[in-house]
C-alpha positions in Angstrom: 79.5 121.5 157.0 75.4 121.2 155.9 74.3 122.3 152.6 70.7 123.1 152.4 68.5 123.0 149.4 65.2 124.8 148.9 62.4 124.3 146.7 59.4 126.6 146.4 56.3 125.0 144.6 52.8 126.1 143.9 49.9 124.1 142.8 46.8 125.3 141.3 43.8 123.3 141.6 43.0 119.1 143.0 44.6 116.2 141.4 44.5 116.9 138.0 46.0 120.5 137.7 49.2 121.2 137.3 52.0 123.7 139.5 55.3 124.8 139.3 58.5 124.2 141.1 61.7 126.1 141.6 64.8 125.1 143.5 68.0 126.8 142.5 68.8 126.4 138.7 65.8 124.1 138.4 62.2 125.7 137.2 59.4 123.7 135.8 55.7 123.0 135.5 54.5 119.9 137.2 51.6 117.8 137.0 50.9 113.7 137.3 51.6 112.0 134.2 49.0 111.1 131.7 50.0 107.5 131.7 48.7 108.0 135.3 45.8 109.6 134.7 47.0 113.0 135.1 47.3 115.9 132.5 51.2 115.1 131.8 52.3 118.8 131.8 55.7 119.5 132.6 57.6 116.9 135.0 56.1 114.7 137.7 57.8 113.0 140.9 58.7 109.9 139.0 60.9 111.3 136.6 62.3 113.8 139.2 63.0 111.0 141.3 64.3 109.4 138.3 66.5 112.2 137.4 68.1 112.9 140.8 69.1 109.1 141.2 70.5 109.2 137.2 72.4 112.4 137.7 73.7 111.6 141.0 75.2 108.2 139.6 76.7 109.6 136.8 78.5 112.5 138.6 79.5 110.0 141.3 80.9 107.7 138.6 82.7 110.3 136.5 84.4 111.4 139.7 85.5 107.8 140.6 87.0 107.1 137.2 88.8 110.4 137.2 90.2 109.7 140.8 91.4 106.1 139.7 93.4 107.7 136.8 90.8 106.1 134.0 90.7 107.9 131.1 87.2 107.7 129.1 86.6 109.0 125.4 82.9 109.3 126.7 80.8 108.5 129.4 76.9 108.1 128.8 74.0 106.6 130.3 70.2 105.4 130.0 68.3 105.0 133.0 65.1 103.8 133.8 62.5 103.7 136.8 59.7 100.6 136.9 56.6 101.9 139.1 53.9 99.4 140.0 50.6 100.3 140.2 48.4 97.6 141.9 44.9 98.4 143.7 45.4 102.2 143.2 48.6 102.1 145.0 51.8 103.5 143.5 55.1 101.9 144.0 58.3 102.8 142.9 59.9 99.4 142.7 63.4 99.9 141.0 65.9 102.2 138.8 68.3 100.6 136.6 71.4 102.5 135.3 72.9 101.2 132.1 76.2 103.3 131.9 78.4 103.4 128.6 81.9 104.0 129.5 84.4 104.2 126.5 87.8 103.9 127.6 90.5 105.4 125.6 92.4 103.4 122.8 95.0 101.1 124.2 93.0 100.6 127.7 93.7 96.9 128.6 92.2 94.2 131.1 92.8 96.1 133.9 91.4 99.0 133.0 88.5 97.2 131.9 88.0 95.5 135.0 88.3 98.6 137.2 86.1 100.5 135.2 83.4 98.0 135.5 84.1 97.4 139.4 84.0 101.3 139.8 80.6 101.3 137.6 78.8 99.0 140.3 80.4 100.9 143.3 79.2 104.3 142.2 75.7 103.3 143.0 76.6 102.6 146.5 78.6 106.1 146.8 76.0 108.1 145.6 73.8 110.3 148.2 70.5 109.9 146.3 71.0 105.8 146.0 71.8 105.6 149.7 68.9 107.9 150.5 66.6 105.4 148.7 68.4 102.1 149.4 65.9 99.7 151.3 62.8 101.2 149.7 63.8 101.1 146.0 65.8 98.4 144.1 68.7 99.9 142.7 70.4 98.0 139.7 73.4 98.8 137.3 74.1 97.1 134.2 77.2 98.7 132.6 78.6 98.3 129.2 82.4 99.1 128.9 84.1 99.4 125.6 87.4 100.6 124.4 87.7 103.3 121.4 89.6 102.0 118.5 
């Protein structure tokens, strides 16, 4: 089975203009970020790629924890991307995911070990991570806690 995703986009002018994109439930304004010499209106490709990678990783991790029978009190995440600009060439170098998994009270060493293993394994199971692998360095720094 194949799933087709469509996006419609418009752009109003040259490099420092802005546009819009719409794909399913996603509808937003777009432009080049202010820090890269653009107007900073709406979102941009760098944030969109980070958003795709982060949400894919988070959903994949949640599904893997659930399938493994590991009960969580909370699952949160901070992700960041590193983009290098050298000689006016923009290179998306790295994405780092920092999930924080809080396991239910009473969870033991085995659950902690398994949660850490799944946090690291989720990166390779995520469709977006697999799509960018080899071009963008992917890193995971999980923090696993047990609720009191």
